[in-house]
N, C-alpha and C positions, 0 to 999 in steps of 0.2 A: 386480480380477482374481480374487481369492480367491472372490468370490461367483459369478462366471461358472464357475469350475472346479467349485465345489460343485454348482451347478445342472446343469451338463453331466453330472457324475457321477451325480446322482440320476436324471436322465432316462435315462442309459445303463443303469443298473441296472433301471429299470422296463421298458425295451424288451427287455432281456435276459430278464427274467422272463416277459414275454409270449411271446417266441420259444420258450422252454423249454416253456411250457404248450401252445403251438400244436403243437409237435412231439409232445406227449403226447396230443393230441386233446382238450384242455380248452379250452373256449370262455370267454373273459372278456367279460362284457356290455359293450356300447358305452358305456352310461351310466357304468360304473365307470371305464373308460379316459378318458372325457370329464371326469370329476371330477378325476382325477389331472392332466390337462393344464390344467384350470381352475386348480388350485392352482399349477402351474408358471407359468401366465400371470400370476397375481396376484403371485407372488414376483418375476417379471421386471419387472412394472410398478412394484411397490413398492420394489425394490432397485436397479434399473438405469435407471429413467426419471428425468426431472427432478424427480419428487416427492421423491427422496432428497435432492437438494441444496436444494430449496425448504424442506425441513423444518428446515434450519439457520437459516432466516430468519423462520419463523412457526410457531406452535403448530398451526394447522389442518392444514398439510401434514405435520407430524411425526405428528399423530394419524392422519391418513389413511393414512400408511404403515403404522402399527401395525395398523390395522383390516384392511388388505388382507392383510398377511403372516401375521397371527396369527388374528384373529377369523374371517376368511373362508377363508384358505388351509389352516389346520390341519384343520378338519373335512373339507374337500374332499380333502385328502391322505389322511386315514384311510379315506374312502369309496373312493378309488382303490386303496388298498393292501389292502383286505379280501381274505380268502382266496378263491381259492387263490393270488393274487399274493403275499401276505405271506410265504407259506412258501418262495417262490423268489426273493424280492427280493434278499436278500444272498447272495453266493457261499458255497459250502460251507465254505471255509477261514475265513470270518468267522462263519458261522452256528453251526458246531459249538462253537468256544470260548465263544460267547455262551450256547449251550444248556447248557454245563457250568458256567457261572458262576452258581451257585445263589444266592449272596448278591445279585448284581446283579439277577437275575430276581425274587428275593423282594422286594428293595427297590422295584422298579418295580411289582410286584403290589400292594404296600401303598400306594404313592403314587397309583395310579390308582383306588383305592377312592373312591367319591363323598364320604364323610365326611372323607376325607383330602385329596382333590384340591381340594375347594372352599376350605378354609382356606389351602392352599398357593397357589391361584390368587389369592385376595384379598391375601395377604401380598406376593406378588411384584408384582402389579399396582399396588397402592397404594405400595409401597416405592419403585418406580422413579419415581413422580410427586412424591416429596419433592424439594425444591429442590436439595439437594446432589447427589443421584443423577441427577436429570434434567439438571442442569447438566453433570455429568461425561459423560453419554451424548452430549450435543450437541457438546461440545468435543473429545472424544477418540474417534477411530474404533474403537479396540479395545473401549472401554466400550460404545459404541453397538452394536457387533456382539454383545457379551454381552447387552445389553438385548433386541435382536432375538431372539437364541437363547432367552432365558428366556421371552419372550412366546409364542414358538412352542411351547416345551416345556409351559407351563401350559395352552395351548390344547389340546394333545394329551392332557394328563392329564384335563382336564375332559370332553373329548368321547369319550375312549376307552371308558368304561363305557357310554356312550349308543349309540355306533355299533358297538361290538363287532367290530372288524376281523378278529378271529380266527375269527369265525363266517362261514359262507357265506350264511346267511339271517339278516337282522336281526329280532330279536324286538321286539314292540310292547308292552313292559312300560310301564304307565302311570306308574310312579315316575320314568321318564326325563323326563316333562314337568316334574315338580317340580324335578328336578335342573337342567335347562336353565334354567327360570325363575328359580331361586335364583341361579345363576351370573350370569345376565344382569342381574338386579335389583341384585346386589352391585356389578357393574361400572357399572351405570347411575347409581348414586349419585355416582360419581366424575364422570361426564359432566354430571350435573345441577349439581354444584358449580361446574364451569367456566361453565355457563350463568348461574347465579344470583349468583356473586361479582361485585361491581360495581367491583372495583379490579383492575388488571392484575397478573397473577402471572408469574413467570419473567422479570421485567424485567431481571435481571442477565444474561440470555442474549439476549433479544429486544429489550430497550429498551422505551421508553414511546411512541415515535413511530409513524409510519406503517409498515406492514409490506407484504409483497407484495400487489400488485393494489390498493393504496390502502386496505387494511383498517386500521382503528384497532386498538389493542392489545385493547380490550374486544371488538370485533367478531370479531377473530381467535380470541380465547379462547372466545367464545360459539359460534362456528362449530365449533370443535374439540369442545366439549361436545355440541353439537347432533348432530353426526355420530355420536358414541358412543351417544347416547340413541336416535336413529332406528334405527341398526343393531341395538341391543339389542332394541327393540320388534319389528323385522322377524324376528329370530331366535326370539323368544318366540312370536310368532304362528305361524311356520312349525312350530316344535316342537310346539305345542299341536295344530295341525291334523294334522300328519303322524303323530304317535304315537297320537292318538285313532283315526285311520283305520287305522293299522297294528295297533292293539290289536283293533279290530273284525274285521279280516281274520284275525288269529291266533286269535281266539275261534271264528270260524266254522270254520276249519281244524281246530282241536282238537275241536270238536263232531263234525265229519265223521269224524275218526279214531276218536273214542270210539264213534260209532254203528256204524262198520264192525267194531269189535271185539266189539260185543254179539252174543250168539247170536240167531239168527233165531227169532221166535216163530211156532209153527205152530198 
């Protein structure tokens, strides 16, 4: 029930922001709105579909849930929130106190820096996959909710500097390729370990026998790791292609602006 209320609240805030902007004559691109609703759809599927309950009986579905709500939904959410929507997403009564909370804003500014966000991402991702923490997340709903929240949070931290939601126009800086590739490679090592380890892990939670859909413990484990690796590769290829293209477009635009500022030669 809490998840439903949270999702309805987020959607309500987004629709409210769109209405305010529409009244002011500001057009929000359709692809941006589609990205937001894509994130909402992934959260609904990951948190309210049978995937949630199946994750209690097998590692693959548990991993699928995390990939949907964090690795995919987090960047889509940031794309959907980019300015001008971001400036109007929260009500003024909430936004003003946040704007005045300098320590909070300063802390977030530090955490989202690439050289800080990456270590935090790795620490949180790997810590939750230690047996004691993973066991607690599967067995206790509140701990599981904390796990979900932390995965979404580190997803936001890693993608924030890349997607720059406070800007209206996304810059095509090439360093972003290295940032995304580093993050995905660091996460992919965890997925590869699930694929390569030949003994069942998390047996205290899932046991050693057959799991959902007749999967053996090893097959379930390898499927979970395989999904992580495949998604990491897809995101790396996308980032490589997109930001190379965006960097080329930005270079051409900068050259045109520079040429326009040069005095005409007579």
